[in-house]
N, C-alpha and C positions, 0 to 999 in steps of 0.2 A: 545357529539354526534359524532360518528365516521362515516366517509365516506368510504364505502367499495370500493374495486378496480373496481367492475363492474360499479358502479355509476360514478366513476371518468373516466373510459374508455368511457362510454356512453357520458358523458359531453364533453370529448375531441373529440370524433367522431363528435358530433353535432357542436362544435366550428370549427372543420376542414371543415365540410360540408358547414357551413355558410360562412366561409372565402373563400372557393373555389368558391361558387356561387357568392359572391361579386367580387372576382377577375375576374371571367368569365364575369360578367355584365360589369365591367369596361373595359375589353379588347374589348368586343363587341361595347361599346360606342366609344372607341378610333378608332376602325376600321370603324365604321359608319362615324365619323367625317373625317377621312382620305379619305374614298371613296367619300364622298360628296365634299370635297375640290378638289380631283382629277377630279371629274365630272364637277365641276364648271370651273376649269382651262381648261379642254377639250372643254367645251361649249364656253368659252371665246375665245379660239384659233379659233374655228369654226366661231364665230361671227366676229372676226378680220381678217378672211381669205379674200383673194382677191375677191372671188366670192360673199361673203356677203357684202363686202365693196361696190361693184358695186350695189348690190340690195339696200343697205341703201342709197347710194348716189342718185340713181334714184328715190326712194320713197320720200326722202327729197326734191329733186328738184320739183317733181310733187306737193307735198303738199305746198311748198312755192309759186309755180306759180298758185295755186288755181285750178289745173287740177285734181279735185277729181273724175271726171267721167273717167279719164284716168288710175285710179289705179285698175288694174286687178290682179296684182301680190301682194299677201299679204304674201310673204315669211318671211318678217321681223316679222310681227304679228304672223305668224305660228310658228316661232322660239320661241317667247315669250309664245305662247300657250303651247309648249312643256316644256319650263322652268317652267311655271306655274303649269302644271300637275305634274312634278317631285317634285316641291316644295310643292304643296298641299298634295301630298302623303308622304311627309317627306323624300323622297329620297335625296333631296338637303336641306342643311341647309339654313334657311331663311335669317339669317344675312349675310352669304356669298353671296347669290344671290343678296341681297340688295347692298352689297359693290361692286359686280362685274357688275351689270346691272341696278341698281336703276334709274339712270338718263335716260337711254334709255327706260326703261319700262314706266316711267311716261311720258316722252316726246312723244314717239310714240303713246302710248295709247291715250293721250289727243289730239294729232294732228289727229288721225284717228277717233276721236269722235266729233271734233269741228274745224271749223265752219260747216263742213259737216260730218254727221255721216256715215262714210264709213263702219264701222263694222255693224251698224244698217241696212244699205242698203243691205249688204251681207246676214244678217240674214233674212231680208224680201224676198230678191230675191230667196234665196235657201229654204225658208220656214223652217228654222232651228234656233230656238232661242238659241241654245247652241253653235253656231259658236263663237269662241274666248272667251268662258266663263271662261276658265282657265287664259287667258291673263287678263281678267277683274278682276278675283279674285286676280291675282298677283299684278295688279295695286293697288287694295285696300290694300293689304298687304304692299306694298312699301309706300303708303300714311300713313298708320298706323305707320310704323317704322320712316318715316320722321317726323311725328308729335312728336313722342316720343323723337327722337334725337334733334330736333330743339327747342322743348319747346313750352309751351302754348302761348307765346307772339308773335309767328311768324304767319303771314298770309300765310297759305299754298297755297291758291288759287293764290295769287300774285306771290309767288315763282314759282308755276307751270307755270303760263303764261310766265314769264321771261325765265324759263328753256326750254319751248317748242320752243320759238323763237330762243334762242341761240343754242339749240341742232340741229334744222333743218338747221340753217346756217352753223354750223360746219360740219354736215353730208353731206350737198350739196357740200362742198369744199373738201371732202375726197380725199386724194391722192390714186390712184388706183394701184400703184406699189407694 
């Protein structure tokens, strides 16, 4: 059985086309990962900026003092709403977001939901059940990754309680310089 030059040329062309598509796919994936990493780093710089440190400190102090009615500025939650939206739409890599913000996401979400449901109050007051829904989704994602990383034997609720208290104390003591 002889293979003619036309068949060989066609097979080579297909192999080249498939190889090119595979290479382009790989380059797009690498570019997506790099863009996601750069975006997470930029968001982290913004979160660590003096302006956000002041917001975080003020919110943590109010939460620790039990001044839940005094919380009118939800910029920290709005920041995580944005991060949640970008992560949910897969602009940001989920693992990178978890690494960069996981503790803050869990801590602030839980502190804004208990003992007083500040987010629920905002939803009711503004008659909008979607307020902070991406932050809520992001919290669920972080909890899912936490469970996976920590293993089945860890009581995630106990870890969360300890994490919230510790986070709020650290945030309330932030250096604003």
